[in-house]
VMD Tcl script that draws the C-alpha trace (Angstrom):
set ca {
  {270.26 154.05 -7.71}
  {267.43 152.71 -5.58}
  {266.08 154.21 -2.34}
  {267.78 151.58 -0.17}
  {271.20 152.56 -1.57}
  {270.50 156.23 -0.93}
  {269.42 155.51 2.65}
  {272.61 153.48 3.17}
  {274.83 156.31 1.84}
  {272.95 158.84 3.95}
  {273.29 156.74 7.07}
  {277.01 156.20 6.48}
  {277.54 159.93 5.98}
  {275.62 160.77 9.13}
  {277.63 158.24 11.12}
  {280.88 159.69 9.85}
  {279.86 163.23 10.77}
  {278.78 162.08 14.19}
  {282.10 160.33 14.85}
  {284.03 163.41 13.77}
  {281.98 165.59 16.09}
  {280.68 167.61 13.15}
  {277.12 166.38 12.99}
  {274.17 168.70 13.33}
  {271.80 168.14 16.27}
  {269.22 165.50 15.43}
  {265.68 166.61 16.26}
  {263.16 164.19 17.62}
  {260.34 163.34 15.19}
  {256.76 164.01 16.29}
  {253.72 161.77 16.07}
  {250.86 164.01 14.91}
  {247.92 161.66 14.62}
  {246.88 158.00 14.94}
  {243.82 156.65 13.10}
  {242.40 153.14 12.77}
  {240.26 151.66 10.01}
  {239.25 148.13 9.14}
  {241.28 146.51 6.40}
  {240.79 143.14 4.75}
  {238.37 140.79 6.53}
  {238.42 137.07 5.80}
  {237.03 134.00 7.55}
  {240.36 133.51 9.31}
  {241.67 137.06 9.92}
  {240.53 140.59 10.66}
  {242.93 143.33 9.58}
  {243.12 146.69 11.35}
  {245.08 149.39 9.50}
  {246.64 152.02 11.75}
  {247.82 155.24 10.09}
  {250.48 156.96 12.19}
  {251.21 160.47 10.87}
  {254.81 161.36 11.72}
  {256.59 164.70 11.22}
  {260.33 164.48 10.57}
  {262.00 167.89 11.24}
  {265.42 166.67 10.08}
  {266.94 167.28 6.63}
  {267.31 163.54 6.05}
  {264.85 160.66 5.88}
  {264.12 158.42 8.86}
  {264.01 154.74 8.00}
  {261.71 152.55 10.04}
  {263.76 149.84 11.72}
  {261.06 147.88 13.49}
  {257.41 147.76 14.53}
  {256.11 145.79 17.47}
  {252.37 145.95 18.03}
  {249.71 143.78 19.60}
  {245.95 144.06 20.02}
  {244.21 143.03 23.22}
  {240.52 142.69 24.07}
  {239.81 142.19 27.77}
  {243.53 141.46 28.14}
  {243.37 138.58 25.63}
  {246.00 138.98 22.94}
  {244.20 138.48 19.63}
  {246.81 139.55 17.10}
  {250.08 141.27 16.16}
  {251.13 143.94 13.68}
  {253.79 144.92 11.17}
  {254.54 148.02 9.10}
  {253.50 148.46 5.47}
  {255.49 151.66 4.85}
  {259.03 152.01 6.04}
  {260.40 155.57 5.77}
  {259.60 159.15 6.82}
  {261.01 161.61 4.23}
  {263.20 164.57 5.19}
  {261.56 167.73 6.59}
  {258.02 166.55 6.01}
  {255.09 164.52 7.30}
  {254.33 160.99 6.24}
  {252.02 158.16 7.22}
  {253.42 154.94 8.56}
  {250.81 152.27 7.99}
  {250.67 149.39 10.46}
  {248.72 146.25 9.63}
  {247.51 144.38 12.72}
  {245.75 141.08 12.14}
  {243.33 139.48 14.57}
  {243.18 135.70 14.56}
  {239.44 135.09 14.18}
  {239.73 131.67 15.80}
  {240.22 133.55 19.10}
  {236.95 135.47 18.78}
  {234.84 132.84 20.66}
  {237.24 133.21 23.60}
  {236.76 136.98 23.49}
  {232.95 136.48 23.32}
  {233.03 134.52 26.58}
  {235.12 137.24 28.26}
  {232.77 139.95 26.94}
  {229.65 138.33 28.41}
  {231.30 137.35 31.70}
  {232.43 140.97 32.03}
  {228.86 142.25 31.88}
  {228.92 142.76 28.08}
  {231.91 145.08 28.37}
  {235.22 144.94 26.53}
  {238.32 147.05 26.95}
  {240.25 147.23 23.66}
  {243.94 148.10 23.63}
  {246.37 148.27 20.75}
  {249.87 148.97 21.92}
  {253.37 148.76 20.56}
  {256.40 150.67 19.34}
  {257.80 152.29 16.23}
  {261.58 152.22 16.05}
  {263.10 154.85 13.71}
  {266.76 154.12 13.06}
  {269.55 156.63 12.32}
  {272.44 154.16 12.82}
  {274.06 156.53 15.34}
  {270.91 156.53 17.45}
  {267.34 155.33 17.29}
  {263.99 156.80 18.27}
  {261.56 154.44 19.98}
  {257.94 155.61 20.01}
  {255.01 154.09 21.88}
  {251.90 153.72 19.73}
  {248.72 153.17 21.67}
  {245.00 153.10 20.96}
  {242.30 152.22 23.47}
  {238.52 152.01 23.37}
  {235.62 150.54 25.29}
  {232.81 148.39 23.94}
  {229.46 148.02 25.73}
  {226.53 146.01 24.44}
  {223.09 145.09 25.74}
  {222.18 142.23 23.46}
  {219.21 140.84 25.37}
  {217.43 144.11 26.01}
  {213.84 143.88 24.84}
  {213.87 140.09 24.54}
  {210.49 139.41 26.08}
  {206.83 140.12 25.67}
  {203.41 139.69 27.23}
  {200.89 137.43 25.49}
  {197.47 136.05 26.44}
  {195.50 133.23 24.85}
  {192.84 130.74 26.03}
  {193.02 131.93 29.62}
  {196.82 131.64 29.71}
  {198.89 134.76 30.18}
  {202.66 134.66 29.66}
  {205.11 137.44 30.47}
  {208.79 136.80 29.73}
  {212.23 138.35 30.06}
  {215.66 137.00 29.14}
  {219.14 137.06 30.66}
  {222.43 135.24 30.23}
  {222.77 131.85 31.89}
  {225.78 129.54 32.01}
  {228.69 130.55 29.78}
  {231.63 128.31 28.94}
  {234.03 127.71 26.05}
  {231.55 125.64 24.04}
  {228.12 127.12 24.77}
  {226.30 130.25 25.84}
  {222.91 129.96 27.53}
  {220.05 132.41 27.35}
  {217.59 131.88 30.17}
  {214.09 133.17 29.45}
  {211.91 133.29 32.54}
  {208.30 132.77 31.51}
  {205.86 133.93 34.18}
  {202.71 131.94 33.39}
  {199.29 132.84 34.81}
  {196.66 130.17 34.43}
  {193.25 131.83 34.69}
  {191.38 128.60 33.88}
  {189.58 126.33 36.40}
  {191.78 123.43 35.27}
  {195.56 122.84 35.18}
  {197.54 123.51 32.02}
  {200.71 121.75 31.00}
  {203.78 123.14 29.28}
  {205.48 120.04 27.84}
  {207.89 121.74 25.42}
  {209.02 124.88 23.66}
  {210.99 125.63 20.51}
  {213.48 128.40 19.85}
  {215.47 130.07 17.09}
  {218.16 132.74 17.17}
  {219.73 134.39 14.11}
  {222.41 137.08 13.88}
  {222.82 138.62 10.41}
  {221.02 135.61 9.00}
  {223.46 133.17 10.65}
  {221.64 130.55 12.69}
  {223.20 130.71 16.13}
  {220.68 128.48 17.90}
  {217.67 126.37 16.97}
  {215.96 123.53 18.76}
  {213.10 122.09 20.76}
  {213.33 121.37 24.48}
  {211.14 119.48 26.91}
  {209.84 121.29 29.97}
  {207.08 119.11 31.49}
  {205.80 121.88 33.74}
  {202.27 122.10 35.18}
  {200.52 125.31 36.21}
  {197.68 124.73 38.66}
  {194.19 126.23 38.17}
  {193.85 129.94 38.97}
  {197.54 130.24 39.86}
  {200.86 131.29 38.41}
  {204.35 129.84 38.04}
  {207.70 131.00 36.69}
  {209.22 128.53 34.24}
  {212.80 128.84 32.91}
  {213.29 128.23 29.18}
  {216.88 127.51 28.09}
  {218.25 128.54 24.68}
  {221.76 127.32 23.81}
  {224.16 129.14 21.45}
  {227.07 127.19 19.97}
  {230.12 129.39 20.54}
  {231.86 127.93 17.49}
  {229.46 130.03 15.39}
  {230.55 133.30 17.01}
  {233.49 133.57 14.61}
  {231.15 133.55 11.59}
  {228.96 136.18 13.24}
  {232.02 138.38 13.95}
  {233.01 138.38 10.27}
  {229.45 139.23 9.19}
  {229.21 141.99 11.80}
  {232.37 143.76 10.60}
  {231.59 143.31 6.91}
  {228.16 144.81 7.57}
  {229.65 148.05 8.91}
  {229.71 146.80 12.51}
  {225.96 146.17 12.44}
  {224.02 143.03 13.32}
  {220.37 142.26 12.79}
  {219.35 139.96 15.64}
  {216.18 137.87 15.46}
  {214.99 135.60 18.27}
  {211.80 133.62 18.67}
  {210.57 131.34 21.45}
  {207.23 129.56 21.16}
  {205.81 127.64 24.12}
  {203.33 124.82 23.53}
  {200.66 124.48 26.21}
  {198.22 121.61 26.59}
  {194.65 122.38 27.62}
  {191.68 120.00 27.51}
  {191.20 118.85 23.93}
  {193.92 120.89 22.20}
  {197.39 122.44 22.15}
  {197.97 126.18 22.33}
  {201.14 127.79 20.91}
  {202.03 131.06 22.62}
  {204.90 133.22 21.40}
  {206.95 134.02 24.47}
  {209.72 135.97 22.68}
  {209.48 137.65 19.27}
  {212.37 140.05 18.99}
  {214.09 141.80 16.10}
  {216.67 144.49 16.76}
  {219.90 146.00 15.52}
  {223.21 145.78 17.38}
  {225.66 148.52 16.35}
  {229.25 148.93 17.52}
  {232.21 151.23 16.79}
  {235.03 148.93 17.82}
  {237.79 150.13 15.50}
  {236.58 153.50 14.24}
}
mol new
graphics top color blue
foreach p $ca { graphics top sphere $p radius 0.5 }
foreach p [lrange $ca 0 end-1] q [lrange $ca 1 end] { graphics top cylinder $p $q radius 0.2 }
display resetview
């Protein structure tokens, strides 16, 4: 006889006792612990496994009737969950394993919300376990919350001097929309020469875990007068469609990202061009989103 048949017989017996007024009091099960770990990660989905440790004080097993869970990041619903194990044995503890899958195609939308919220994300997994005894059911809220804070652009800048040109730079987020994310690097240029210098162009490159997020060359056509200074904005553009690939690499790498960014400005002085590295940054971004 299989376990489903036994559960059916048990439930029928319990119902009969209840109807006859002879049933023993049914004690409410207790949730002892909730833990989350990352499960299978693919290009399309991110799985979060939630272990819910439940104690059943009753002398009969508690079948799991239903699970309703959802995961939200900055109030954006990114995925739903279902149970992998469906019964709590009599008079003992057991883990109910919930598999919640994030749709990775929604990660760029989360990225935009994260940056617009000052690089902060509120993570919430919420739902219910429904344990069914036929004569009654127990409905349990299951909730997990966490906060994520990053500071991705910290340290993206440097001070460099060459051929009478001094450049000091710092970076911040610019325009952010569904398709693109801007990084604005303000280059404060001091021209200590007795002649004007031109900044016709600059080139940039940004990698996250070896994934090229941005690369290009942009025209500036700025002029800094002799013995003066000027602040010149340099615009780096990230394609948000690549954020999904970065997300997968970040989680598979133990929630770690190696970020590398470089900006080189090309100045024109009499008789030659001078390349000055405005940004040369390499740092690690570490998170604990689901641990």
